[in-house]
N, C-alpha and C positions, 0 to 999 in steps of 0.2 A: 697772254692778255690779262690785264688787271680789271677787276670788277668793283663797282661801288654801288651804294644804295642810291636810288633815284629819289633824292629828297626824303620826304617822310612817307613815301608810298610802300616801303618794304620790298620793292622790286629791285633786283640787282641787274645792273647793265654794264657793258664794257665801256671803258673810258674812251675808246675810239668807237664812234658811231658811224655807220655807213650811210652817207647821203646819196640819194638816187635821182638827183636832177638830171644827170647825164647830159650836161649842156653841150658837150662836143662829141657825143657818140650816138650815131644813128643805127649801128649794127646791134640788133637785139641779142644776137648770140654772144657778143662781147659783154653786154650788160648782164646777161644771165651768168656768164662765167665769173664776172666780178662779184655778184651776189653769192654764188656757190663757194667761191674761194674765201670770201670774207667769213662765211660761216665755218669753213674748215679751219681757219686760223684763230677762231675764238670770238669773233665779233658777234654779239647776240642782240645788238641794238640797230634797227634799221629805220631811217627817217625818210619820209616821202611826202607827197602832196597829191591832191586830186588833179593837179595841172602839170605835174612833172613828166618829162619824157620827150625832150627836144620838140616842143610845140605840138605834141600829140596828147590831147586831153586824156588823163587817166592812164597813159601808156606805161609809166613806171610802175604804177600799182598792179597792172596786169602782169608785168614781168616778175614782180615780187611774189604775187600770188602763185604763179606757176613754180617759182623756185622754192618756196617755203611750205607749200601745202602739205607735205609729208613730214615737216619739221616744225609745225606751228608752235607747239608747246615749248620749243627751245629758243624762240625768237620774240623779242619785244619790238612791236611795230608801232610807230608814231606816224600819223598822217595829218594833213592840214586842209582846211577849207576856208575859202574867201573869194579867190580870183574867178573871173568869168569862165564858165564852161559851155556857154552857148550865147545866142543872141536874144534870148528872152529877158524880160524885165526883172525876173526873179532868178536869173541864172548866175548871180554873183552876190557877194556880200555876206553879212552875218545875221540876216533875218531868219526867223524860224522856218519859213517855207524852204529856203535854200539849204539851211543846215540839215534839216530833217530829211530832205530828199537826197542830198548829196552823201550823207553818211551811208545810206543804203547802197548807193552806186559804188562808193569806196569799198564797202564790204564785199560786194559782188565781184569787183575786180581783184580784190586781195584774196578772194576765196576763203574768207573767214567769217565767223559770226560776231567778232568783236575785235576792235583795235585796242592796244594798250594805252595809247595817249592820243587824244583828239585835240589838236591845236586850233585855236582861232588864228588864222594865218597872219592877219594884221588888223589893226583897228579899223572899224567901220564907222565913219563919221555920220552916216545916215541912219544908223540903228542904235538905239539906246543900249548901253552895255548890259543893263539888267535883262533886256530881252534876249540878247545873245547868250548870256550865262544861263538863263532859264531854259533855253533850247538845248544847250550843252548838258545841263543837268538832267533833262528829260532823256537825252541819248544815253547817259550813264545809267539812269534808272531802268531803261529798257534793256540794258545789258549789251549795248552796241559799242560802248567804250568803257574802259576801266578808270581812266583818269583824264582830267581836263588840263590843257596847257594853253599858254598865250605866247604868241610869236610877234616880235617887234613892238612890244608894248613898253612905254616908259614906266619908270618906277612909280610915279603917282597914279598912273592908270592901273597898274598891278595892285597897288594898295586899295584903290577904289573897288576893284574887282573882288578882292578879299573881303572888304567890308560888305559889299552886296551879298556875297555868298553866305557870310555869317548871319546877316540880318534875315535873309530869306530862307535859310536852311538848305541852300544848294550844296552840291558836292564841291569840296574845296578845290581851288586852283593849285595844282601840284607841281607843275613844271613851267619854266619860262625858257624861251629860245630867243637869242639875240645875236647880232653881229658883234664880233670882238676879235681883234688881232693887233699886230704891232703897228698898223697904219691907223685903224679905227679904234681908239681907246676911250671913246666917249662913255662906255659902260662904267668906267671907273668913277665917274663924277657922282652918280647917285645909285645906279643899278646894283653894282657889286656890294656896296655897303648895305643896301636894303636887303639883298639876298643873304648876306652873311648873318643878318639879324633875324630874318624870317624863316630860314631853314628850307626854303624852296630849292628845287633842283634847277640848274642852269645848263642848257645844252648850247654850245657855241656854234653858230653857223658862219660860213665865210672865213675860216681860220687862216687861210693863206691868201686872202684878198684876191680870189680868182687867179691864183698863180703868181701874183706880183711878189710874193715872199719866197718863191721857190728858187730864185737865182736865174731863172730863164729870161728875165727882163732886166734891162739896165737903163739908167738915166742917160738921156741924150741919144738913145738908139730906138728907132721905130720898131714896134712889135711885129713879129712875123705874121704874114697874112694867114698862116695856118692856125694861129691861135685865136681865142675869142676876142682878145684886145685888138688884134689886127684885122678882124673880120666883122666889125660892127659895134663892139662895145665902146662906149664913149667915156671920156675922162682919164685916159691913160696919162696924158701929159700933166694933169693936175695931181695925180696920185704917185706916179713914178718920179718923184722929186729928188733933189740932191740928198735930202734927209733920208728918204726911203732907201736910196742907193747905199748910204752909209750903214743903214740897218742891215740890209742884205749882205753887205761885205762882212759885217760882224757876225751874222748868222753863219756865213760860210766858214769864217775863222773858228768860231766855237764848235761848229759841226765837225770840222776836221780833227779837232782835239778829242772828240768823243767817237770818232769814226762813224759819224752820222752825216746825213745830207742837210742842206740848207732848209728844206721843207720840214724835215723831222725836227730840227732845232726850233723852228718857229712854232711847231705844235707843242714841243716840250715847254716852251715859255708859257703858253696858255695853260697847260695842265699843271703847272707849278702853282697856279692860283687856287686857293682852297675853295673859292666860290664856284669854280668850274667843275661840273659833274662829268660831262662828256663833251668831246669835240667832234663835230660832224664833218667828216672828210667827204670830198666829192670826186672820187677817182672815175675817170672815163675809160680806163683800161687796167689790165692786171698789173702792169709795171707800176703805175701810180698807186694802186692799192697796196702792193707789197711794200712800197716805200713809206707811205703815210701810216700804215698800220704799226710801224716801228717808231712812232713819234712820242711814245711815253717813256721818257728817261729823265734822270735828274740833272738839273743844271746847278752849278754852285751859286751861292749868294753873290759872288763877284760877277759871275756871268749874267745873272739876272739884272744886277744893277747897271751893267754896261748897256744891256739891251733897253732897259727902262729909260736910262738917260739919253741914249741916242734917238729913241723913238718918241720922246716926250713932246706932246703937242703944246702949243703956246699956253693954253689954259693951265696945263699941269706945271709949267715952269714958274707960275706965280704963287704956287702953294708953298 
């Protein structure tokens, strides 16, 4: 496993980060085995949220807490707060009441005194950014989080957050998380150039587009009802296009030349970008973990170009 600095924090994390949404896994024992095995193979970075765990609020955090309670010093834990955790009027969002209350609940479930990264899970249009950052800063000053992160924030909002933090003397925003893969390349328009200039860390979520880039799905074929796309997820036909299928075929071809899988090759494409600090994989079982954990290998410039050209969205073709 390779390790890199998490932006300017001085903390070293594995380039493969374990995501714990466990979208398709209800068996807690399997989830625990995935976490245990990830630590065994060198993954020291775990990403979660106070709402992760197959629609069971806080359940993923509880499983993580049990798994790492005797290894806490060896693990970098990131959690997120924003989404509803109840029916109360203050049970969601990035207001001070919700953030301050939920961080205590997160720590209790994780069985720790402090998380390494606290992400604001996504922008809250009803709460001024300054209010949310003030609450996050207070959480850091109380010793309940070491670093502040933003998830799903556009480049201009990140710049605004940095400006507010500097003006008010808040703890700096250190980490950004956003969706990026060979289907969703919008991050290249503004976010990646911004990050390259700012020195912030970027953790990439949804690197395999919820399985669309693994080779398990093909254009013109309905997804299996046993998969997330076949059991309720919407948008499959819009995403598994002829272009996506050509990308998957090229991933398969390149992967075979490296004795790697389609999924591993898609991860390698991401990790080849200097702006990407760590890629958040989301295995639901040990087999997926073992496969995705080997996604950090080098692609040639020609292989990168082929994948870039095949996956280029319309806006990129005009540059």
